[in-house]
C-alpha positions as CSV (number, residue, x, y, z in Angstrom):
1,M,-0.1,0.0,0.0
2,K,2.8,2.3,0.9
3,K,4.6,1.6,-2.4
4,L,1.5,2.7,-4.2
5,M,0.8,5.8,-2.3
6,G,4.2,7.2,-2.7
7,P,4.3,7.3,-6.6
8,G,0.7,8.3,-6.5
9,A,1.4,11.3,-4.5
10,M,4.3,12.4,-6.6
11,L,2.2,12.0,-9.7
12,L,-0.6,14.0,-8.4
13,A,1.9,16.7,-7.1
14,G,3.4,16.8,-10.6
15,L,0.2,17.2,-12.3
16,L,-0.8,20.2,-10.1
17,V,2.6,21.9,-10.3
18,I,3.4,21.6,-14.1
19,P,0.1,22.9,-15.5
20,G,0.2,25.6,-13.0
21,N,3.6,26.7,-14.1
22,L,2.8,26.5,-17.8
23,W,-0.2,28.5,-17.3
24,L,1.6,31.2,-15.6
25,A,4.4,31.1,-18.3
26,G,1.8,31.1,-21.1
27,R,0.1,34.4,-19.5
28,A,3.6,36.1,-19.2
29,L,4.5,35.4,-22.9
30,A,1.0,36.4,-24.0
31,Q,1.5,39.7,-22.1
32,S,5.0,40.4,-23.3
33,Q,4.0,40.0,-27.0
34,A,0.9,42.3,-27.0
35,P,0.7,44.6,-29.8
36,T,0.7,48.4,-28.8
37,M,-1.9,50.7,-30.2
38,S,-0.9,54.1,-31.6
39,D,-2.6,57.3,-30.4
40,K,-4.6,57.6,-33.7
41,Q,-5.9,54.0,-33.4
42,Y,-6.8,54.7,-29.9
43,Q,-8.7,57.7,-30.8
44,E,-10.5,56.0,-33.6
45,L,-11.6,53.1,-31.2
46,Q,-12.9,55.8,-28.8
47,Q,-14.8,57.4,-31.6
48,K,-16.2,54.1,-32.6
49,R,-17.4,53.2,-29.0
50,Q,-18.8,56.7,-28.6
51,E,-20.9,56.4,-31.8
52,E,-22.1,52.9,-30.7
53,W,-23.1,54.2,-27.3
54,E,-25.1,57.1,-28.9
55,Y,-26.6,54.7,-31.4
56,L,-27.7,52.4,-28.6
57,D,-28.9,55.2,-26.5
58,Q,-31.2,56.5,-29.4
59,K,-32.5,53.0,-30.2
60,E,-33.4,52.5,-26.5
61,K,-35.2,55.9,-26.4
62,K,-37.2,54.9,-29.5
63,Q,-38.2,51.7,-27.9
64,H,-39.7,53.3,-24.8
65,P,-42.6,55.6,-25.6
66,G,-42.9,56.6,-21.9
67,V,-39.6,58.3,-22.2
68,R,-40.4,60.1,-25.3
69,Y,-43.7,61.7,-24.1
70,P,-42.1,63.6,-21.1
71,E,-39.5,64.9,-23.4
72,A,-42.1,66.1,-25.9
73,V,-44.1,68.0,-23.1
74,K,-41.0,69.6,-22.0
75,R,-40.1,70.7,-25.6
76,Q,-43.6,72.1,-26.0
77,E,-43.3,74.0,-22.6
78,D,-40.1,75.4,-23.8
79,A,-41.4,76.4,-27.1
80,E,-44.3,78.2,-25.3
81,K,-42.0,80.0,-23.0
82,R,-39.9,81.3,-25.9
83,R,-43.1,82.3,-27.7
84,K,-44.3,84.3,-24.7
85,D,-40.8,86.0,-24.2
86,A,-40.8,86.9,-28.0
87,E,-44.2,88.4,-27.7
88,R,-43.3,90.3,-24.6
89,R,-40.1,91.7,-26.3
90,L,-42.2,92.7,-29.3
91,R,-44.6,94.6,-27.2
92,E,-41.8,96.3,-25.3
93,Q,-40.2,97.5,-28.7
94,K,-43.5,98.8,-29.9
95,E,-44.1,100.8,-26.7
96,E,-40.6,102.2,-26.8
97,E,-41.3,103.5,-30.4
98,Q,-44.5,105.2,-29.4
């Protein structure tokens, strides 16, 4: 029994140690050979990601009419305020002319 346990334990230890070391070495090699990005490539990648986020944001807003309605109401209120301000300024100008 002891004769079987000794080599079995060594085999088990070898199986645990060797793949672990190879895994670490493989990771180190993969990191050391990683390509570097130029500033231009990095900016292009950022631009592309920004465009994707904007597209997804617009797509999400289109899917939810509950989001569009409050925005439309706010736009209407803003337009009404601008119209009233324009009318007030026009009246003030007319009063100044008289």
